[in-house]
Every structure is written in structure tokens, then in C-alpha cells.
DOTORTOR-543948 format. One record per residue (C-alpha): residue number from 1; x, y, z; residue in three letters. Coordinates in steps of 0.05 Angstrom, whole numbers, always signed. Each point is the difference from the previous one (the first is absolute). Example, Ala and Ser with C-alpha at 12.3 -4.5 7.8 and 13.67 -1.06 7.14 Angstrom:
BEGIN
PT     i        X        Y        Z    aa
PT     1     +246      -90     +156   Ala
PT     2      +27      +69      -13   Ser
//
This chain:
BEGIN
PT     i        X        Y        Z    aa
PT     1     -410     +266    +1076   Unk
PT     2      +45      -58      -17   Unk
PT     3      +36       -5      -66   Unk
PT     4      +33      -57      -37   Unk
PT     5      +51       +0      -55   Unk
PT     6       -2      -31      -69   Unk
PT     7      +61      -17      -42   Unk
PT     8       +6      +40      -64   Unk
PT     9       +0      -69      -33   Unk
PT    10      -75       +1      +14   Unk
PT    11       -9      +73      -17   Unk
PT    12      +26      -13      -70   Unk
PT    13      -53      -53      -11   Unk
PT    14      -57      +41      +29   Unk
PT    15      +14      +66      -34   Unk
PT    16      +12      +38      +66   Unk
PT    17      +71      +22      -15   Unk
PT    18      +24      +72       -2   Unk
PT    19       +1      +45      -61   Unk
PT    20      +15      -36      -66   Unk
PT    21      +56      +20      -46   Unk
PT    22      -14      +52      -53   Unk
PT    23      -12      -55      -52   Unk
PT    24      -16      -73      +10   Unk
PT    25      +36      -45      -50   Unk
PT    26      -41      -52      -37   Unk
PT    27      +35      -56      -38   Unk
PT    28      -34      -28      -62   Unk
PT    29      +30      -60      -38   Unk
PT    30      -25      -13      -70   Unk
PT    31      +16      -41      -62   Unk
PT    32       -2      +53      -55   Unk
PT    33      +55      +23      -46   Unk
PT    34       +1      +39      -65   Unk
PT    35      -61      +41      -18   Unk
PT    36      -42      -30      +57   Unk
PT    37      +55      +15      +49   Unk
PT    38       +2      +72      -23   Unk
PT    39      -75       +6       +9   Unk
PT    40       +3      -29      +71   Unk
PT    41      +55      +50      +16   Unk
PT    42      -45      +56      -26   Unk
PT    43      -57      -23      +46   Unk
PT    44      +46       -2      +60   Unk
PT    45      +28      +69      -16   Unk
PT    46      -70      +28       -7   Unk
PT    47      -20      -27      +68   Unk
PT    48      +63      +25      +34   Unk
PT    49      -11      +70      -29   Unk
PT    50      -73       +1      +20   Unk
PT    51      +13       -2      +76   Unk
PT    52      +57       +8      +49   Unk
PT    53      -15      -52      +54   Unk
PT    54      +26      -62      -37   Unk
PT    55      +53      -17      -50   Unk
PT    56       -7      -63      -43   Unk
PT    57      +63      -33      -28   Unk
PT    58      -14      -49      -56   Unk
PT    59      +51      -55      -16   Unk
PT    60       +0      -52      -56   Unk
PT    61      +16      -70      +26   Unk
PT    62       +1      -38      -66   Unk
PT    63      -56      -35      -36   Unk
PT    64      -64      -23      +34   Unk
PT    65      +29      -65      +27   Unk
PT    66      +63      +34      +24   Unk
PT    67      -38      +56      +34   Unk
PT    68      -44      -50      +38   Unk
PT    69      +61      -40      +21   Unk
PT    70      +36      +63      +22   Unk
PT    71      -59      +20      +43   Unk
PT    72       -3      -69      +34   Unk
PT    73      +75       +1      +13   Unk
PT    74       -4      +71      +27   Unk
PT    75      -56      -17      +49   Unk
PT    76      +39      -60      +27   Unk
PT    77      +59      +47      +12   Unk
PT    78      -43      +54      +32   Unk
PT    79      +15      +47      -58   Unk
PT    80      -67       +0      -37   Unk
PT    81      -26      +61      -37   Unk
PT    82      -66      +34      +17   Unk
PT    83      -31      -18      -67   Unk
PT    84      +16      -60      -44   Unk
PT    85      -25      -11      -71   Unk
PT    86      -21      -72       -9   Unk
PT    87      -26      -29      -66   Unk
PT    88      -67      -34       -1   Unk
PT    89      +33      -69       +0   Unk
PT    90      +27      +14      +70   Unk
PT    91      -68      +18      +30   Unk
PT    92      -11      -67      +35   Unk
PT    93      +71       +0      +27   Unk
PT    94      -10      +69      +30   Unk
PT    95      -68      -19      +29   Unk
PT    96      +32      -59      +35   Unk
PT    97      +55      +45      +29   Unk
PT    98      -35      +14      +66   Unk
PT    99      +39      +50      +40   Unk
PT   100      +38      +26      -60   Unk
PT   101      -53      +45      -30   Unk
PT   102      -47      +54      +24   Unk
PT   103      -67       -7      -38   Unk
PT   104      -19      +63      -37   Unk
PT   105      -71       +0      +26   Unk
PT   106      +28       -1      +71   Unk
PT   107      +52      +53      -15   Unk
PT   108      -52      +48      -27   Unk
PT   109      -46      -12      +59   Unk
PT   110      +56       +8      +51   Unk
PT   111      +27      +64      -30   Unk
PT   112      -69      +30      -11   Unk
PT   113      +12       +6      -75   Unk
PT   114      -62       +3      -44   Unk
PT   115       -4      -64      -40   Unk
PT   116      -55      -31      -42   Unk
PT   117      +16      -69      -28   Unk
PT   118      -63       +2      -43   Unk
PT   119      +33      +57      -40   Unk
PT   120      +44      -52      -34   Unk
PT   121      -24      -38      -60   Unk
PT   122      -25      -70      +19   Unk
PT   123      +49      -41      -41   Unk
PT   124      +58      +35      +33   Unk
PT   125      -27       +5      +70   Unk
PT   126      -19      -74       +5   Unk
PT   127      +71      -22      -13   Unk
PT   128      +29      +32      +62   Unk
PT   129      -56       -8      +51   Unk
PT   130      -20      -53      +50   Unk
PT   131      -62      -42       -9   Unk
PT   132      -38      +51      +42   Unk
PT   133      +22      +59      -43   Unk
PT   134      +57      +29      +42   Unk
PT   135      +55      +29      -43   Unk
PT   136      +68      -27      +19   Unk
PT   137      +44      +39      -49   Unk
PT   138       -9      +61      -43   Unk
PT   139      -10      -14      -74   Unk
PT   140      +51      +40      -40   Unk
PT   141      +18      -23      -70   Unk
PT   142      -54      -47      -27   Unk
PT   143       -1      -22      -72   Unk
PT   144      -32      -53      -43   Unk
PT   145      +25      -33      -64   Unk
PT   146      -20      +26      -69   Unk
PT   147      +21      -11      -72   Unk
PT   148      +47      +53      -28   Unk
PT   149       +1       +8      -76   Unk
PT   150      +52      +29      -47   Unk
PT   151      -48      +30      -49   Unk
PT   152      +54      +18      -50   Unk
PT   153      +25      -71       -4   Unk
PT   154      -70      -27      -12   Unk
PT   155      -10      +50      -56   Unk
PT   156      +67      -17      -32   Unk
PT   157      -21      -74       +0   Unk
PT   158      -64      +18      -36   Unk
PT   159      -44       -8      +61   Unk
PT   160      -51      +52      +21   Unk
PT   161      +28      +32      +64   Unk
PT   162      -71       +0      +28   Unk
PT   163      -12      -73      -14   Unk
PT   164      -39      -39      +52   Unk
PT   165      +48      -33      +51   Unk
PT   166      -52      -15      +54   Unk
PT   167       +9      -76       -1   Unk
PT   168      +60      -45       -2   Unk
PT   169      -28      -32      -62   Unk
PT   170       +3      +67      -35   Unk
PT   171      +69      +14      +28   Unk
PT   172      +23      -66      -29   Unk
PT   173      -24      +20      -70   Unk
PT   174      +37      +66       +5   Unk
PT   175      +64      -35      +23   Unk
PT   176       -4      -44      -62   Unk
PT   177       -3      +62      -44   Unk
PT   178      +57      +33      +36   Unk
PT   179      +44      -62       -7   Unk
PT   180      -16       -5      -74   Unk
PT   181      +19      +74       -7   Unk
PT   182      +69      -16      +28   Unk
PT   183       -8      +30      +69   Unk
PT   184      +53      -30      +46   Unk
PT   185      -38      +14      +64   Unk
PT   186      -76       -4      -11   Unk
PT   187      -14       -3      +76   Unk
PT   188      +37       +1      +65   Unk
PT   189      -21       +5      +73   Unk
PT   190      +21      +24      +69   Unk
PT   191      -16      -35      +66   Unk
PT   192      -21      -66      -31   Unk
PT   193      -30      -31      +63   Unk
PT   194      -39      +62      +20   Unk
PT   195      -29      +12      -69   Unk
PT   196       -6      -69      -32   Unk
PT   197      -21      -42      +60   Unk
PT   198      -24      +44      +58   Unk
PT   199      -38      +51      -41   Unk
PT   200      -19      -52      -53   Unk
PT   201      -35      -39      +55   Unk
PT   202      -36      +60      +29   Unk
PT   203      -20      +27      -68   Unk
PT   204      -32      -67      -17   Unk
PT   205      -30       -9      +70   Unk
PT   206      +36      -65      +14   Unk
PT   207      +38      -12      +66   Unk
PT   208      +75       +8       +6   Unk
PT   209       -4      -32      +69   Unk
PT   210      -52      -28      +46   Unk
PT   211      -29      +38      +60   Unk
PT   212      -17      +60      -43   Unk
PT   213      +71       +5      -25   Unk
PT   214      +25       -1      +71   Unk
PT   215      -45      +55      +28   Unk
PT   216      -43      -49      +39   Unk
PT   217      +54      -40      +35   Unk
PT   218      +71      -25       +7   Unk
PT   219      -18      -70      -23   Unk
PT   220       -2      +21      -73   Unk
PT   221      +26      -42      -58   Unk
PT   222      +22      +22      -69   Unk
PT   223      -46      -21      -57   Unk
PT   224      +26      +41      -59   Unk
PT   225      +10      -63      -41   Unk
PT   226      -71       -1      -25   Unk
PT   227      -24       -2      -72   Unk
PT   228       -2      +75      -12   Unk
PT   229      +70      +12      +26   Unk
PT   230      +29      -61      -36   Unk
PT   231      -31      +22      -66   Unk
PT   232      +28      +70       +6   Unk
PT   233      +71      -21      +20   Unk
PT   234       +3      -53      -53   Unk
PT   235      -22      +50      -53   Unk
PT   236      +55      +48      +22   Unk
PT   237      +49      -58       -2   Unk
PT   238      -21      -16      -71   Unk
PT   239       +7      +74      -19   Unk
PT   240      +70       +1      +31   Unk
PT   241      +20      -60      -42   Unk
PT   242      -26      +35      -62   Unk
PT   243      +36      +65      +16   Unk
PT   244      -64      +39      +12   Unk
PT   245      +11       +8      +75   Unk
PT   246      +68      +23      +23   Unk
PT   247      +17      -12      +73   Unk
PT   248      +48      +53      +28   Unk
PT   249       +1      -14      +75   Unk
PT   250      -38       -9      +65   Unk
PT   251      -10      +73      +18   Unk
PT   252       -6      +57      -50   Unk
PT   253      +58      -14      -46   Unk
PT   254      -48       -1      -59   Unk
PT   255      -17      +72      +14   Unk
PT   256      +65      +25      -28   Unk
PT   257      -13      -38      -65   Unk
PT   258      -69      +30       -8   Unk
PT   259      +21      +71      +18   Unk
PT   260      +56       -6      -52   Unk
PT   261      -51      -16      -53   Unk
PT   262      +22      -72      -10   Unk
PT   263      -65      -35      +19   Unk
PT   264      -71      +10      -25   Unk
PT   265      -41      -24      +60   Unk
PT   266      +19       +1      +73   Unk
PT   267      -39      -25      +60   Unk
PT   268      +22      +42      +59   Unk
PT   269      -25      +41      +59   Unk
PT   270      -42      +61      -12   Unk
PT   271      +57      +35      +38   Unk
PT   272      +43      -11      -61   Unk
PT   273      -31      +65      -25   Unk
PT   274      +53      +44      +32   Unk
PT   275      +59      -34      -33   Unk
PT   276      -34      -11      -67   Unk
PT   277      -23      +72       -4   Unk
PT   278      +69      +28      +15   Unk
PT   279      +40      -48      -44   Unk
PT   280      -42      -26      -58   Unk
PT   281      +13      +35      -66   Unk
PT   282      -60      -31      -33   Unk
PT   283      -75       +4       +3   Unk
PT   284      -24      -46      +55   Unk
PT   285      -67      -21      +27   Unk
PT   286      -28      -39      +58   Unk
PT   287      -55      -53       -1   Unk
PT   288      -34      -44      +51   Unk
PT   289      +34      -65      +17   Unk
PT   290      -26      -53      -49   Unk
PT   291      -43      -58      +24   Unk
PT   292      -17      -68      -28   Unk
PT   293      -66       +2      -35   Unk
PT   294      -45      -58      +21   Unk
PT   295      +19       -1      +73   Unk
PT   296      -63      +10      +41   Unk
PT   297       -1      +67      +38   Unk
PT   298      +61      +28      -36   Unk
PT   299      +21      +54       +2   Unk
PT   300      -10      +10      +75   Unk
PT   301      +49      +50      +30   Unk
PT   302      +75       +2       +5   Unk
PT   303      +36       +7      +67   Unk
PT   304      +51      +49      +25   Unk
PT   305      +75       -2       +4   Unk
PT   306      +46      +52      +29   Unk
PT   307      +11      +14      +73   Unk
PT   308      -27      +29      +64   Unk
PT   309      +34      +37      +57   Unk
PT   310       +7      -36      +66   Unk
PT   311      +13      +37      +65   Unk
PT   312      +54      -35      +41   Unk
PT   313       -5       -9      +75   Unk
PT   314      +53      +27      +47   Unk
PT   315       -3      +75      -11   Unk
PT   316      -19      +60      +43   Unk
PT   317      -68      +32       +5   Unk
PT   318      +27      +63      -35   Unk
PT   319      +25      -41      -58   Unk
PT   320      -67      -35       -6   Unk
PT   321      -36      +67       -3   Unk
PT   322      +46      +19      -57   Unk
PT   323      -12      -67      -34   Unk
PT   324      -75      +10       +4   Unk
PT   325       +6      +70      -28   Unk
PT   326      +43      -25      -58   Unk
PT   327      -46      -58      -17   Unk
PT   328      -59      +47       +1   Unk
PT   329      +37      +46      -47   Unk
PT   330      +17      -56      -49   Unk
PT   331      -73      -22       -4   Unk
PT   332      -28      +70      -10   Unk
PT   333      -39       +9      -66   Unk
PT   334      +49      +51      -29   Unk
PT   335      +62      -42      +14   Unk
PT   336      -32      -65      -23   Unk
PT   337      -28      +31      -63   Unk
PT   338      +68      +26      -20   Unk
PT   339      +33      -67      +17   Unk
PT   340      -52      -37      -43   Unk
PT   341      +10      +48      -58   Unk
PT   342      +76       -1       +4   Unk
PT   343       +8      -75       +8   Unk
PT   344      -59      -40      -25   Unk
PT   345      -11      -29      +69   Unk
PT   346      -73       -2      +21   Unk
PT   347      -31      +58      +37   Unk
PT   348       -8      -37      +66   Unk
PT   349      -57      +44      +24   Unk
PT   350      -66      +16      -33   Unk
PT   351      +13      +74       +9   Unk
PT   352      +66       -3      -37   Unk
PT   353      -33      -35      -59   Unk
PT   354      -56      +51       -2   Unk
PT   355      +50      +58       +4   Unk
PT   356      +40      -30      -58   Unk
PT   357      -62       -4      -43   Unk
PT   358      -20      +72      +19   Unk
PT   359      +70      +23      -21   Unk
PT   360      -11      -29      -69   Unk
PT   361      +58      -48       +4   Unk
PT   362      -37      -60      -29   Unk
PT   363      -26      +41      -59   Unk
PT   364      +70      +25      -16   Unk
PT   365      +32      -68       +9   Unk
PT   366      -47      -53      -29   Unk
PT   367       +8      -69      +30   Unk
PT   368      +28      +22      +67   Unk
PT   369      -67      -15      +33   Unk
PT   370       +0      -72      -25   Unk
PT   371      +35      -28      +61   Unk
PT   372      -50      +31      +48   Unk
PT   373      -59      -25      -41   Unk
PT   374      +30      -70       -6   Unk
PT   375       +6       -3      +76   Unk
PT   376      -67      +29      +18   Unk
PT   377      -48      -22      -55   Unk
PT   378      -24      -60      +41   Unk
PT   379       -6      -15      +74   Unk
PT   380      +59      -44      +20   Unk
PT   381      -14      -73      +15   Unk
PT   382      +35      -48      +47   Unk
PT   383      +45      -18      -59   Unk
PT   384      +13      +72      -22   Unk
PT   385       +8      +42      +62   Unk
PT   386      +74      -15       +6   Unk
PT   387      +50      -51      +25   Unk
PT   388      +27       -5      +71   Unk
PT   389      +50      -56       +9   Unk
PT   390      +57      -11      +47   Unk
PT   391      +69       -7      -30   Unk
PT   392      -29      +27      -65   Unk
PT   393      +65      +31      -23   Unk
PT   394      +33      -68       +3   Unk
PT   395      -60      -32      -34   Unk
PT   396       +6      +50      -56   Unk
PT   397      +73      -22       -8   Unk
PT   398      -24      -72       -8   Unk
PT   399      -52      +21      -52   Unk
PT   400      +53      +39      -38   Unk
PT   401      +45      -61       -3   Unk
PT   402      -56      -45      -26   Unk
PT   403      -25      +51      -51   Unk
PT   404      +70       +8      -27   Unk
PT   405       +2      -75      -12   Unk
PT   406      -63       +8      -42   Unk
PT   407      +28      +58      -41   Unk
PT   408      +63      -41      -13   Unk
PT   409      -41      -60      -23   Unk
PT   410      +25      -45      +56   Unk
PT   411      -68      -11      +32   Unk
PT   412      -74       +2      -19   Unk
PT   413      -43      +51      +35   Unk
PT   414      -35      -55      +39   Unk
PT   415      +65      -29      +25   Unk
PT   416      +28      +67      +20   Unk
PT   417      -62      +25      +36   Unk
PT   418      -10      -67      +35   Unk
PT   419      +71       +4      +25   Unk
PT   420       -7      +73      +21   Unk
PT   421      -63      -16      +39   Unk
PT   422      +33      -58      +36   Unk
PT   423      +63      +39      +17   Unk
PT   424      -39      +62      +21   Unk
PT   425      -46      -39      +46   Unk
PT   426      +60      -24      +39   Unk
PT   427      +17      +73      +15   Unk
PT   428      -72      +15      +19   Unk
PT   429       -1      -56      +51   Unk
PT   430      +64      +24      +31   Unk
PT   431      -27      +71       +4   Unk
PT   432      -65      -25      +31   Unk
PT   433      +37      -41      +52   Unk
PT   434      +47      +57      +18   Unk
PT   435      -57      +51       +4   Unk
PT   436      -45      -45      +43   Unk
PT   437      +59      -14      +46   Unk
PT   438      +11      +74      +10   Unk
PT   439      -73      +12      +14   Unk
PT   440       -6      -59      +47   Unk
PT   441      +56      +17      +48   Unk
PT   442      +17      +59      +44   Unk
PT   443      +57      +28      -41   Unk
PT   444      +55      +47      +22   Unk
PT   445      -22      +72       -8   Unk
PT   446      +33      +43      -52   Unk
PT   447      +43      -56      -29   Unk
PT   448      +66      +28      -19   Unk
PT   449      -16      +67      +32   Unk
PT   450      +59      +37      +29   Unk
PT   451      +12      +61      +42   Unk
PT   452      +54      +52      -10   Unk
PT   453      +56       +6      +49   Unk
PT   454      +39      +63      +12   Unk
PT   455      +50      -17      -54   Unk
PT   456      -56       -6      -51   Unk
PT   457       +7      -75      -10   Unk
PT   458      -58      -48       +3   Unk
PT   459       -5      -41      +64   Unk
PT   460      -45      -60      +15   Unk
PT   461      -58      +20      +45   Unk
PT   462       -3      -38      +66   Unk
PT   463      -69       -4      +30   Unk
PT   464      -55      -48      +20   Unk
PT   465      -54      -33      -41   Unk
PT   466      -65      +16      +37   Unk
PT   467      -42      -45      -44   Unk
PT   468      +37      -63      +19   Unk
PT   469      -54      -20      +50   Unk
PT   470      -59      +34      -34   Unk
PT   471      -59      -46      -13   Unk
PT   472      -41       -7      -64   Unk
PT   473      -48      +54      +24   Unk
PT   474      +53      +51      -20   Unk
PT   475      -24       +8      -71   Unk
PT   476      +51      +18      -52   Unk
PT   477      +73      -11       -8   Unk
PT   478      +35       -3      +68   Unk
PT   479      +64      +25      -30   Unk
PT   480      -31      +69       +4   Unk
PT   481       +4       -1      +76   Unk
PT   482      +65      +34      +19   Unk
PT   483      +27      +11      +70   Unk
PT   484      +56      +51       +3   Unk
PT   485      +51      -19      +54   Unk
PT   486       -7      +30      +68   Unk
PT   487      +25       -8      +71   Unk
PT   488      -32      -29      +62   Unk
PT   489      -56      +47      +20   Unk
PT   490      -18      +20      -71   Unk
PT   491      -73       -1      -20   Unk
PT   492      -28      -28      -65   Unk
PT   493      -48      +44      -41   Unk
PT   494      -34      -33      -60   Unk
PT   495      -30      +44      -54   Unk
PT   496      -20      -10      -72   Unk
PT   497      -12      +64      -40   Unk
PT   498      +44      -27      -55   Unk
PT   499      +42      -61      -17   Unk
PT   500      +63      -11      +39   Unk
PT   501      +61      +38      -23   Unk
PT   502      +62      -43       -9   Unk
PT   503      +54      +21      +47   Unk
PT   504      +39      +36      -53   Unk
PT   505      -38      +62      +24   Unk
PT   506      +37       +0      +66   Unk
PT   507      +48      +59       +1   Unk
PT   508      +29       +6      +70   Unk
PT   509      -12       +5      +74   Unk
PT   510      -33      +54      +40   Unk
PT   511      -61      +16      +42   Unk
PT   512      -67      +31      -13   Unk
PT   513      -42      +19      +61   Unk
PT   514      -76       +2       +2   Unk
PT   515      -50       +0      +58   Unk
PT   516      -20      -69      +23   Unk
PT   517      -74      +16       +9   Unk
PT   518       -8      +27      -71   Unk
PT   519      -19      -54      -52   Unk
PT   520      +57      -10      -48   Unk
PT   521      -30      +14      -68   Unk
PT   522      +51       +1      -56   Unk
PT   523      -20      +28      -68   Unk
PT   524      -47      -49      -34   Unk
PT   525      -25      -31      +65   Unk
PT   526      -73      +21       +1   Unk
PT   527      -22      -23      +69   Unk
PT   528      +31      -22      +65   Unk
PT   529      -35      -67       -6   Unk
PT   530      +53      -16      -52   Unk
PT   531      +52       +5      +55   Unk
PT   532      +13      -57      +48   Unk
PT   533      +45      +13      +60   Unk
PT   534      +29      -62      +33   Unk
PT   535      +41       -8      +62   Unk
PT   536      -27      +51      +51   Unk
PT   537      -73       +6      +22   Unk
PT   538       +5      +71      +22   Unk
PT   539      +34      +31      -60   Unk
PT   540      -58      +31      -37   Unk
PT   541      -65      -22      +31   Unk
PT   542      -53      -34      -41   Unk
PT   543       +9      +48      -58   Unk
PT   544      +58      -40      -30   Unk
PT   545      -36      -67       -3   Unk
PT   546       -4      -31      -69   Unk
PT   547      -75       -2       -9   Unk
PT   548      -20      -34      -65   Unk
PT   549      +71      -15      -19   Unk
PT   550      +19      -47      +57   Unk
PT   551      -33      -22      +64   Unk
PT   552      -69      +28      +18   Unk
PT   553       -1      +64      +39   Unk
PT   554      -29      -32      +62   Unk
PT   555      +61      -44      +10   Unk
PT   556      +38      +59      +29   Unk
PT   557      +68      +29      -14   Unk
PT   558      +67      -26      +18   Unk
PT   559      +43      -61       -5   Unk
PT   560      -11      -42      -63   Unk
PT   561      -14      -73      +19   Unk
PT   562      +31      -26      -65   Unk
PT   563      +29      +23      -65   Unk
PT   564      -63      -18      -39   Unk
PT   565      -32      +63      +29   Unk
PT   566      +57      +41      -24   Unk
PT   567       -6      -30      -70   Unk
PT   568      -74      +13       -1   Unk
PT   569      +11      +73      +12   Unk
PT   570      +18      +10      -72   Unk
PT   571      -14      -63      -38   Unk
PT   572      -75       -5      +12   Unk
PT   573      -20      +71      -18   Unk
PT   574      -15      +11      -73   Unk
PT   575      +59      -39      -25   Unk
PT   576      +51      +50      +28   Unk
PT   577      +64      -24      +30   Unk
PT   578      +23       +6      +72   Unk
PT   579      +65      +30      +21   Unk
PT   580      +22       -6      +72   Unk
PT   581      +46      +54      +26   Unk
PT   582      +36       +9      +67   Unk
PT   583       -2      +65      +38   Unk
PT   584      +45      +11      +59   Unk
PT   585      -35      +12      +66   Unk
PT   586      +42      +35      +53   Unk
PT   587      -16      -50      +56   Unk
PT   588      +31      -69       -7   Unk
PT   589      -60      -45       -8   Unk
PT   590       +7      -69      -30   Unk
PT   591      -58       -3      -48   Unk
PT   592      +38       -7      -65   Unk
PT   593      -41      -38      -52   Unk
PT   594      +43      -39      -49   Unk
PT   595       +7      -67      -34   Unk
PT   596      +58      -48       +5   Unk
PT   597      +21       +1      -73   Unk
PT   598      +55      +46      -24   Unk
PT   599       +2      +34      -68   Unk
//
């Protein structure tokens, strides 16, 4: 029986390598410090202690924006972590990063990890899924804005601490009383764009942007300069001029003022609970986010903030098994219930919410269930299911600039919001153009991917772009067709049990011998029809023909007439990607399939 050899570069990608190390290291980059950072460290330690196969190392990479930028830079350098925390604003950017991420639904399927996307609450799940319901990233810390109340300060100002604050009209009346009582900071806020424009729009069922706030297409336009938004921002601007609303900063700078007991009312994330509970030396309460009485359909539902966990491409199969196990651990009812109770973030699964209620947490801590009720009381609409925009982090920066001009009295709300919409739409058109260009051309696979040389330094990967000549029949992104370099006489094998691994997974040279007549079925490959052998008609008989994933079975086995057939092997089957690999055949036959373009 003949045998052929396969480079260990292929074995790493197919999971056929020898025994793994005692523990597989998993890198997790996040954006938490302080109390939240401590709680993440506790989760990681609990997982590490619960098993011995994997070890997760968690690292803080700055705030949300800094963590996203660090992840992008690391991928370009071939140094990406296994898991990257990305705030909800970066969702569209990550979705457009074809080749950089490994979708969670695919990860769970490929690793055989039990996974039920319907276990997640709808408002959370919808934010991180495709239009056909496939989950791209794992929800982790999801929150929604609420109104925090310093009950002691209200009482000292002669106001009933339980007074109705359900509408902005009623909030305004209380602010008048607080100001008259000599309170220096009647109200402050965190995350002004997220709370006072993005959530304001959803809560009043008016669009923030066209195309269902970006969910229905790239050709979306910002429209948050409508009557409801203008009225709200102008009111806040008037309150700022009168000293009733104190602006402290773009992020959560106002949180320190509230926790210190300096401000009476505070619009902030429900996740502010952890810090407020640990630092506040006063009686505090939480209320639903106010709405404007008289707006039809209000209150609708608020939308989430926070972040999800994205799995980065370019790692080994063993690492991905560990990643799947860790994500499953994080979403378990017990871990999620504790996270929800410790932080104020939403219980992202229905089971975690039910467990929290069974444990009596809501009865012992009145108000902590408000965020969940506010999110789930009504079925989300096209205007209230979330926002998915490209370059959203930069758009938020524009909004912040324009809102600050209103608080300073330099612009009216209409002027500021009109300007923010105009400036933001320029960024959306650039994002749309760039994204469509990436989709429309056969891009280089694994952009920025690098392999490790013996000295441990990253080296550019030299190979061939198989998709260069592939026709339109090859559905999907051609950049996912990767030909590893070979010599004359090598044979191309295309298979698609999982997305292509960037070449950072290549570790070294070597040989792996298997019988020629036995179908090559790596883990995750369910049937030999998913395997297409090109280059030698006699290699494996008819059993290796790509039935259903490439050419029909009756066309025979052997030499591929063109690269479109190679592309079809993976691209046309269930949306999976093709990866073309070279195996070395002992006899020197010149049937190497490759394209003319170099990486």
C-alpha cells in the first residue's frame, strides 16, 4: 500500500498532531479594571480550577476603544489573542472583518460543544447574530441604562424619595426643587450618546438610522436629528444652562460624583450597580429610564450596551476546544446568575434570570430587576432592537463633540444634531464603500497573518492565492481559499469542515504518513464527499470526489479543469469556506493546482 506525507503545517490545522501539552493556553483580552476586573479574574480562576486541560490568561488592554484597537493591531501583526472583548459599538466592524474572526456558532458546531442560541434573551441575542439567526460572538456583559437615585439627597431637599420619576416632565419638576434647595448637582450622566440619543430613540420607537438602524443594510443613514431627539437634547441643554444638569465627561466620569454623594440623579448603565453598591455611603435606589410623555408608543424598550466576546482566527484546534469550553462555562446559569447579581449586568440567558429569582436576589435587592423588565416588557421593533453601524465608535466621538457644544451653550440642539448627522453620514459612506470593496474582490487570505520562524519572530507567509481565477459560482469570500506552498508533484486537497486557519498556526516542518487508499477524514469532516482530491486520478478512487460540494459525482475524479471547481468545493456548501491544502506525493507528478497571485 502506498503512502504519502503531509507537512505538520497541515496537521496543525486539521487536528491530527501528536499528543498535546499538559495544558493548552487560552489568551483572553478584556476592557475591565477595578471591581469588574476583579470579578473577571474570579471567573477565569474558577474555570482554570474546574479542569486541567486548559489555562485561560486574562489581560486588560485599556478601555473599550483601546481594547478593540489593540485586537485589530495584534491581528495584523499575527499576535492576536484567542478571545477579544469588543463593545457593542464595534459589532459591525467585527462582522466586516472577514478572515479575522471565527463565528461562535461555527466554533461550537466544529468542536461539538452543546450550544443553544435560543437560551439567550432575545434583546441580547439579536444584537450579535446574523439576519438568519446565527450567533457571531458570545454575549458577555450586557447592560441597559437606568436612573439611579440618591434617596438621602432627595429627602434632605424635602422631596419624597419614592416620588414618581417615570417621565422627563416629572424629572424636570424634581430638578427644579433640588436646585431651589441649593443642590449643586441635581443630575449628571454617563455615556451621553448611548443613553440620551441611542436609547432615547429606541425607548420612544423612533429611528436612530435608516435600514432598521443598520441591521438591514450597509446603505444606512443617520436620522437622529428628528423632533423627539431635538426636544430632549435641547431640554438637557437648557437644564445645563440653569445648573440642573451637570456634564462631567464622555464616558463614566459622572459616576464618581454620584458615588461620592454629590449628585441626586444619575443616568447610567444598570452595571453601575457594582460600583455604587461598594462605594456609596448613602441610601440609593434605581428607577426605569424616564420617557417623554405624549410620544406615541413610548415607552418601548431600551437597548443594550456592554460587550461580547469574539473568537479570533488563526489559532490551533486545541485552543479552539478550550475557547468553546470557556465560553460555555461563562454562559452557564450559575456563572451568569452570579455575574448579574455582582455587577448589575443583565442575565444574558433566561435560565440565569430564573435562577436569580429562585435564589431570592430580587426580593432582597428591590429594583435590581428593573433593567431586565425594561428590556423585555415589549417585543423589540425595527427601531428598538439595537444599532449596528460601521465606524460607530468614531460616530460617537462626533456626537460627543456636538453635544458638548449644546451643553456649553454654543449651539442649539437642532444645529448640533444636524451637524452630527451630516458628519456621521460621511463616515458611513466610507465604511460602506470599503466593505463592499472587500466583499467584491478576491482578497488576500489571512491579511496580516504571519508564521513563526525558528527564532520565534513573525515572518510573512509566502504562498499562492487560489481564488485569483475562481469564478462567481464560488459563493462566499474568496479570501478564505488558501493554498499552502508546495513543490512540483504536490497534490491539492480541498476541504471545508471549518473556516480557514490563518497561517499563524504553522509551527514547523515534518512528515505525517497515512495510507493513500484510506479517505483522509480529519476531525470535524463528516463525510468523504467533503474532500476533493485534485491532481492524480488514481489517488483514492471515486470515494474522494466532492459530491454535493463541487462537481457532480459522475464527472469523475482527477485533474481539476479550472480553479472555479476548487473554489466550489467549499464555497457552495452551506456557506462554509474552502481551504486548499497541498500534500506531498512521493512520485514527481506535475498536477499542482495554484493561482498566479502571491500573498
